[in-house]
C-alpha positions as CSV (number, residue, x, y, z in Angstrom):
1,M,13.2,-23.3,15.6
2,A,15.2,-20.1,16.2
3,A,12.8,-19.1,19.0
4,H,13.2,-22.6,20.6
5,L,17.0,-22.3,20.4
6,K,16.8,-18.8,21.9
7,D,14.7,-20.1,24.8
8,C,17.1,-23.0,25.4
9,S,20.1,-20.6,25.3
10,S,18.4,-18.4,27.8
11,A,17.6,-21.3,30.1
12,I,21.2,-22.4,30.0
13,L,22.5,-18.9,30.7
14,N,20.1,-18.5,33.7
15,T,21.3,-21.8,35.1
16,M,25.0,-20.8,34.7
17,V,24.3,-17.4,36.3
18,S,22.5,-19.1,39.2
19,D,25.3,-21.6,39.7
20,R,27.9,-18.7,39.6
21,L,25.9,-16.6,42.1
22,A,25.4,-19.6,44.4
23,R,29.1,-20.3,44.5
24,R,29.9,-16.7,45.4
25,E,27.3,-16.7,48.2
26,I,28.6,-20.0,49.7
27,V,32.2,-18.6,49.7
28,Q,31.0,-15.3,51.1
29,F,28.9,-16.8,54.0
30,G,31.6,-19.4,54.7
31,R,34.1,-16.6,55.2
32,M,31.6,-14.7,57.4
33,M,31.1,-17.8,59.5
34,H,34.8,-18.3,60.0
35,E,35.4,-14.6,60.8
36,R,32.6,-14.6,63.4
37,G,33.9,-17.7,65.1
38,Y,30.9,-19.9,64.2
39,V,33.4,-22.5,62.8
40,S,37.1,-23.2,63.3
41,A,39.6,-25.1,61.3
42,M,37.7,-27.2,58.8
43,D,34.4,-27.3,60.7
44,G,30.9,-26.7,59.3
45,N,29.3,-26.9,55.9
46,L,26.9,-24.9,53.6
47,S,24.8,-25.9,50.6
48,V,22.4,-24.4,48.1
49,R,19.7,-26.3,46.1
50,L,20.3,-25.3,42.5
51,D,17.3,-27.3,41.1
52,E,15.5,-30.6,41.7
53,G,18.5,-32.7,40.8
54,R,21.5,-30.6,41.9
55,I,22.8,-29.4,45.3
56,L,25.9,-27.2,45.5
57,C,27.8,-27.8,48.7
58,T,31.1,-27.2,50.5
59,P,33.8,-29.9,50.2
60,T,35.2,-31.9,53.1
61,A,38.4,-31.0,54.8
62,M,38.6,-27.4,53.9
63,C,38.5,-24.2,56.0
64,K,35.3,-22.3,55.3
65,G,37.2,-19.0,55.4
66,M,39.6,-20.1,52.6
67,M,37.3,-21.5,50.0
68,R,37.1,-20.5,46.3
69,P,34.1,-20.9,44.0
70,Q,35.9,-23.7,42.1
71,D,36.4,-25.7,45.3
72,L,32.7,-26.4,45.7
73,V,31.0,-29.7,44.7
74,I,27.7,-30.5,43.1
75,V,25.8,-33.6,44.2
76,D,22.6,-35.3,43.3
77,P,19.7,-35.9,45.7
78,D,21.4,-39.1,46.8
79,G,24.6,-37.3,47.7
80,R,26.6,-38.7,44.7
81,R,29.1,-36.2,43.3
82,I,28.3,-35.1,39.8
83,A,30.6,-32.1,39.4
84,G,33.7,-30.8,41.2
85,R,37.2,-32.2,42.0
86,R,37.1,-32.3,45.8
87,D,35.4,-34.9,48.0
88,V,31.8,-34.4,49.3
89,S,31.4,-33.4,52.9
90,S,30.7,-36.4,55.2
91,E,27.7,-34.5,56.6
92,I,25.9,-34.1,53.3
93,G,23.2,-36.5,54.6
94,M,22.0,-33.8,57.0
95,H,21.5,-31.4,54.1
96,L,19.8,-34.0,51.9
97,L,17.4,-34.9,54.6
98,I,16.4,-31.2,55.0
99,Y,15.9,-30.7,51.3
100,R,13.8,-33.9,51.1
101,L,11.5,-33.0,54.0
102,R,11.3,-29.3,53.2
103,P,10.6,-28.4,49.5
104,D,10.5,-24.7,50.5
105,V,14.2,-24.8,51.6
106,C,16.9,-23.7,49.2
107,G,19.8,-23.1,51.6
108,V,21.3,-24.9,54.6
109,V,24.0,-23.8,57.1
110,H,25.7,-26.0,59.7
111,A,28.1,-24.5,62.2
112,H,29.4,-24.6,65.8
113,P,28.8,-21.1,67.2
114,T,30.3,-21.1,70.7
115,T,27.3,-20.1,72.9
116,A,24.6,-22.0,71.1
117,T,26.8,-25.1,70.9
118,G,27.5,-24.7,74.6
119,F,23.7,-25.1,75.2
120,A,23.7,-28.1,72.9
121,A,26.6,-29.7,74.8
122,A,24.8,-29.0,78.1
123,G,21.6,-30.7,76.8
124,M,19.6,-27.5,76.9
125,A,17.2,-26.4,74.1
126,L,16.7,-22.7,73.3
127,D,12.9,-23.0,73.6
128,K,11.9,-20.4,76.1
129,P,10.0,-17.4,74.7
130,L,12.3,-14.7,76.0
131,V,12.8,-12.4,73.0
132,S,10.0,-11.3,70.7
133,E,12.1,-11.1,67.6
134,V,13.2,-14.7,68.0
135,V,9.6,-15.9,68.4
136,I,8.7,-14.1,65.2
137,G,11.7,-15.3,63.2
138,L,12.3,-18.8,64.5
139,G,9.5,-19.7,66.8
140,S,11.6,-22.1,69.0
141,I,14.9,-23.8,68.7
142,P,14.7,-27.5,69.8
143,L,17.4,-29.8,70.8
144,A,17.9,-33.0,68.8
145,R,19.5,-36.0,70.5
146,Y,23.1,-36.9,69.8
147,G,23.9,-38.6,66.5
148,T,27.4,-39.5,65.3
149,P,28.4,-36.9,62.6
150,G,28.6,-38.3,59.1
151,T,26.3,-41.2,59.8
152,H,22.6,-42.0,59.5
153,E,22.3,-41.5,63.3
154,L,22.5,-37.8,62.8
155,A,19.8,-37.6,60.1
156,E,17.6,-39.9,62.2
157,A,18.0,-37.6,65.2
158,L,17.1,-34.5,63.2
159,E,14.2,-35.9,61.2
160,P,11.4,-35.4,63.8
161,F,12.2,-31.7,64.0
162,V,12.9,-30.6,60.4
163,P,9.3,-30.3,59.2
164,E,8.3,-27.9,62.0
165,Y,11.4,-25.9,62.8
166,D,13.9,-23.7,60.9
167,A,16.8,-24.1,63.4
168,I,17.9,-27.1,65.5
169,L,20.5,-27.6,68.2
170,M,22.3,-30.9,67.9
171,A,23.4,-32.4,71.2
172,N,27.2,-32.3,71.7
173,H,27.6,-31.1,68.1
174,G,26.4,-27.8,66.9
175,V,23.5,-26.0,65.0
176,V,21.8,-26.4,61.7
177,T,19.6,-23.7,60.1
178,Y,17.8,-23.5,56.8
179,G,15.7,-21.2,54.7
180,D,14.4,-20.3,51.3
181,S,17.8,-18.9,50.5
182,L,21.3,-19.3,51.8
183,C,21.2,-15.7,53.1
184,Q,18.1,-16.5,55.1
185,A,19.7,-19.7,56.4
186,Y,22.8,-17.8,57.5
187,M,20.9,-15.0,59.2
188,K,19.0,-17.6,61.2
189,M,22.3,-18.9,62.4
190,E,23.2,-15.5,63.6
191,T,19.9,-15.2,65.4
192,V,20.4,-18.6,67.1
193,E,23.8,-17.5,68.4
194,H,22.6,-14.1,69.5
195,F,19.6,-15.6,71.3
196,A,21.9,-18.1,73.0
197,Q,24.0,-15.3,74.3
198,I,21.0,-13.5,75.6
199,T,19.7,-16.7,77.3
200,L,23.1,-17.2,78.9
201,V,22.9,-13.7,80.4
202,T,19.5,-14.5,81.9
203,H,21.0,-17.7,83.5
204,I,23.8,-15.6,84.9
205,L,21.4,-13.1,86.3
206,G,19.4,-15.9,87.8
207,R,16.0,-15.0,86.4
208,Q,13.9,-15.1,83.2
209,E,10.8,-13.2,82.3
210,A,9.1,-15.4,79.6
211,L,6.3,-14.2,77.4
212,G,2.8,-15.4,78.1
213,N,0.3,-17.1,75.9
214,E,-1.5,-13.9,75.0
215,E,1.7,-12.2,74.0
216,L,2.8,-15.2,71.9
217,D,-0.5,-15.3,70.1
218,K,-0.1,-11.6,69.1
219,L,3.5,-12.3,67.9
220,L,2.3,-15.0,65.6
221,V,-0.1,-12.5,64.0
222,V,2.8,-10.0,63.7
223,R,5.0,-12.7,62.1
224,S,2.8,-12.8,59.0
225,R,3.3,-9.0,58.5
226,Y,7.1,-8.8,58.9
227,Q,8.9,-8.4,55.7
228,G,11.5,-11.1,55.1
229,I,10.0,-13.5,57.6
230,R,8.7,-16.6,56.0
231,S,9.0,-19.0,58.9
232,S,6.1,-21.3,59.8
233,A,8.0,-22.8,62.7
234,A,6.0,-23.8,65.7
235,R,5.6,-21.2,68.5
236,P,7.4,-21.9,71.8
237,L,5.3,-23.0,74.7
238,S,4.5,-20.3,77.3
239,M,6.5,-20.7,80.4
240,V,4.3,-18.4,82.6
241,D,0.7,-18.4,83.9
242,D,-1.0,-15.4,82.2
243,S,-3.4,-15.1,85.2
244,A,-0.5,-14.5,87.6
245,P,1.0,-11.0,87.7
246,S,4.6,-11.1,86.4
247,A,7.4,-8.8,87.2
248,R,7.2,-7.5,83.6
249,K,3.5,-6.6,84.0
250,R,4.2,-4.9,87.4
251,M,7.0,-2.7,86.1
252,P,6.1,1.0,86.4
253,S,5.9,3.0,83.3
254,S,8.7,5.4,82.6
255,P,8.0,9.0,83.5
256,R,7.3,11.2,80.6
């Protein structure tokens, strides 16, 4: 009996520590999102899957740079509040959809980073294989059709993409990223915005040198060896004909 009580006490303590750590992480990454301009005013939301029956999330109508751990809310898999004083975010349905379709996901981040959201508002996906690190870490970043925030429309627009991608642009709205931890989800958001900025530069320069099929195949092999990369997202489609010499292939080697 004593051993059983000890095991129960240990389990309760681990749950409390996990809850406390998750609250600190949401507050930390919410502040980072606000400082980097990924959100403004009361935009965006973050969540962590604590266990099968509880999801810790940011409340509605609160600046992500001003949150405290006690401001966060716990909901069940149906989005009903089971702990916390504040109201649940109206966009919780997006988070619940991702957790339901992706058992491997434990953290979700939704934000409106300027450049990436600009692509989403222009109706342009970030799906060209222009940067090797992005292919390794995210594969491709598709564009979901517009759905009214806070409604079933948004979840319906995202649903076809969630199983095969780890980051999605939402037309005229923003970006959602997710991973096996909140840290991974946040770093994917940084990657999306960084890649959007790089892609914008290629548009300004008026040319893009996309990777070919052979190069993409090699990157998928490399992906499995990269520490911290657990993405199984679909690779982007090659935008070039490997049989035709590209400018990249014709570039002379640097003198030694």
